C-alpha positions as CSV (number, residue, x, y, z in Angstrom):
1,X,4.8,26.6,12.2
2,X,6.9,29.5,11.4
3,X,9.2,27.3,9.4
4,X,6.5,25.6,7.3
5,X,5.5,28.9,6.2
6,X,8.8,30.6,5.0
7,X,10.4,27.1,3.9
8,X,7.2,25.6,2.0
9,X,8.0,22.2,3.9
10,X,5.6,20.3,6.4
11,X,6.2,20.6,10.2
12,X,8.4,17.0,10.8
13,X,11.9,16.2,11.6
14,X,14.7,16.7,9.0
15,X,18.0,14.9,9.4
16,X,20.3,15.5,7.2
17,X,24.0,13.8,7.0
18,X,27.1,15.4,5.6
19,X,29.7,14.0,4.2
20,X,32.7,15.5,2.4
21,X,33.8,11.9,1.1
22,X,30.4,9.8,1.0
23,X,31.3,9.7,-3.3
24,X,34.5,8.1,-2.6
25,X,35.8,5.0,-2.2
26,X,37.0,4.7,0.8
27,X,34.9,1.3,2.9
28,X,35.8,2.2,6.2
29,X,34.3,5.8,6.2
30,X,31.3,4.4,4.0
31,X,31.0,1.4,7.4
32,X,30.8,4.0,10.1
33,X,28.4,6.6,8.0
34,X,26.1,3.5,7.8
35,X,26.1,3.1,11.2
36,X,25.5,6.2,11.9
37,X,22.2,6.1,9.1
38,X,21.4,2.8,10.4
39,X,20.9,3.8,14.0
40,X,18.9,7.1,13.1
41,X,16.5,4.5,10.8
42,X,16.5,2.1,13.3
43,X,14.9,5.2,16.1
44,X,12.6,6.1,13.2
45,X,11.2,2.9,12.4
46,X,11.1,1.0,15.8
47,X,7.7,1.6,16.5
48,X,6.9,-0.4,13.1
49,X,6.5,-4.1,12.6
50,X,5.5,-3.8,8.6
51,X,8.1,-1.7,6.8
52,X,7.2,-1.3,2.8
53,X,10.2,0.4,1.2
54,X,9.6,2.5,-1.8
55,X,12.4,1.9,-4.3
56,X,11.5,5.5,-6.4
57,X,13.3,6.5,-9.6
58,X,14.5,5.2,-12.7
59,X,17.0,2.1,-12.9
60,X,17.7,2.8,-16.1
61,X,18.8,6.3,-15.7
62,X,22.5,6.1,-12.9
63,X,21.4,9.4,-11.9
64,X,17.8,8.8,-10.6
65,X,18.5,4.9,-9.9
66,X,19.1,5.1,-6.3
67,X,15.7,3.8,-5.2
68,X,15.6,0.6,-7.4
69,X,19.1,0.1,-6.5
70,X,18.9,0.0,-2.8
71,X,15.9,-2.5,-3.4
72,X,17.3,-4.6,-5.3
73,X,19.8,-5.0,-2.5
74,X,17.2,-5.7,0.4
75,X,16.4,-8.7,2.0
76,X,12.4,-9.1,2.0
77,X,11.1,-11.2,4.6
78,X,7.0,-10.6,4.3
79,X,7.0,-13.7,2.5
80,X,8.6,-15.9,4.8
81,X,6.6,-14.6,7.6
82,X,3.6,-15.2,6.4
83,X,4.7,-19.0,5.3
84,X,6.3,-19.0,9.3
85,X,9.8,-19.6,8.1
86,X,10.7,-16.8,9.7
87,X,9.5,-15.8,13.2
88,X,11.9,-12.7,14.6
89,X,12.2,-9.2,13.0
90,X,10.3,-6.8,11.3
91,X,8.6,-7.6,8.4
92,X,10.4,-6.2,5.0
93,X,8.2,-5.8,1.9
94,X,9.8,-3.7,-1.6
95,X,8.4,-2.7,-4.3
96,X,10.2,-0.3,-7.7
97,X,7.0,1.6,-8.8
98,X,9.5,2.8,-11.7
99,X,8.4,6.3,-13.2
100,X,5.1,7.5,-15.4
101,X,7.4,7.2,-18.2
102,X,8.3,3.5,-17.9
103,X,4.7,2.9,-16.4
104,X,2.1,5.1,-17.6
105,X,1.3,6.0,-13.9
106,X,2.1,7.8,-11.4
107,X,4.8,6.6,-8.4
108,X,2.1,7.5,-5.8
109,X,-0.7,5.6,-7.7
110,X,1.2,2.7,-7.6
111,X,2.3,3.0,-4.1
112,X,-1.7,3.9,-2.9
113,X,-2.2,0.5,-4.7
114,X,0.3,-1.2,-3.0
115,X,-0.7,0.4,0.4
116,X,-4.3,-0.7,0.0
117,X,-3.3,-4.6,-0.4
118,X,-1.0,-5.5,2.0
119,X,-1.5,-3.0,4.7
120,X,1.8,-1.9,5.7
121,X,2.6,-0.1,9.2
122,X,5.1,2.6,7.2
123,X,6.6,3.5,3.8
124,X,10.6,4.3,3.7
125,X,10.6,6.1,0.3
126,X,13.8,6.2,-0.6
127,X,14.7,8.6,-4.4
128,X,17.6,10.4,-5.7
129,X,17.4,14.1,-5.0
130,X,18.4,17.3,-7.3
131,X,20.7,19.0,-5.5
132,X,20.2,23.0,-5.2
133,X,23.7,23.6,-4.5
134,X,26.6,21.4,-6.0
135,X,28.8,21.3,-2.7
136,X,25.6,19.0,-1.7
137,X,26.2,16.7,-4.7
138,X,27.1,13.3,-3.3
139,X,27.6,14.8,-0.1
140,X,24.4,14.4,1.9
141,X,21.8,11.8,3.1
142,X,18.8,13.5,3.6
143,X,15.6,12.1,6.1
144,X,12.5,13.3,7.0
145,X,9.5,11.7,8.6
146,X,6.6,14.1,5.7
147,X,6.8,12.1,2.7
148,X,8.4,13.1,-0.6
149,X,7.2,14.7,-4.0
150,X,8.9,12.4,-6.3
151,X,10.3,14.7,-9.7
152,X,9.5,18.0,-7.5
153,X,13.5,18.8,-7.3
154,X,13.5,18.6,-11.4
155,X,10.2,20.8,-11.8
156,X,8.4,17.5,-12.7
157,X,5.3,17.3,-9.8
158,X,3.9,14.4,-9.2
159,X,1.5,13.0,-6.8
160,X,3.0,13.4,-3.5
161,X,3.9,9.8,-1.2
162,X,2.7,11.2,2.2
163,X,0.7,10.4,5.1
164,X,-1.9,12.6,3.9
165,X,-1.9,10.6,0.2
166,X,-1.0,7.0,1.4
167,X,-2.9,6.8,4.8
168,X,0.4,5.6,6.3
169,X,3.2,7.3,8.0
170,X,5.8,8.0,5.0
171,X,9.7,8.5,6.3
172,X,11.4,9.6,3.3
173,X,15.7,9.2,2.1
174,X,17.2,11.2,-0.4
175,X,20.5,11.7,-1.7
176,X,21.4,14.7,-3.9
177,X,22.8,12.7,-7.4
178,X,21.7,15.3,-10.0
179,X,22.1,18.8,-10.1
180,X,21.3,20.8,-13.0
181,X,23.7,23.5,-15.3
182,X,22.3,26.7,-14.4
183,X,23.0,25.6,-10.9
184,X,26.5,24.4,-11.6
185,X,26.7,27.8,-13.6
186,X,25.3,29.4,-10.4
187,X,27.7,28.2,-8.3
188,X,30.9,28.7,-10.3
């Protein structure tokens, strides 16, 4: 609770995976890191049967396209489970709510509507983050179970996607993929 007050972050679980070579094309390194990340997510998602993946961001801007890119590469199963074509495993749904400039709606508004319609057990929100230090750019993966505030890293505060606003648990994954010029100058 003291950390919540001093850091301005909600009480919860925060995991940062650091990798110096995260941005390199070394497949063996990525495989090892992927297994590490998968194990952490498996542990966090174990109690939930229906997972809604939210690919946050703008697919038209490379540095903000992480969330939509992940959703594009998922194997969603909700429709298969409903048609009884798949019996084992978790139910996986996915949505890419876009950004306000594309839809005229906040991602949180869209997410709340989807949650009310399909009733997932948990949201797994994936988003690109703004790095506060150039040493973290494309070198860390951040996971937390307290949700996410899209756009807050670049001063574009939008409706939070949290358990309080969505009515279900929200686990967020973020990778710092963008950095401001003043931050680069300050780091130099």
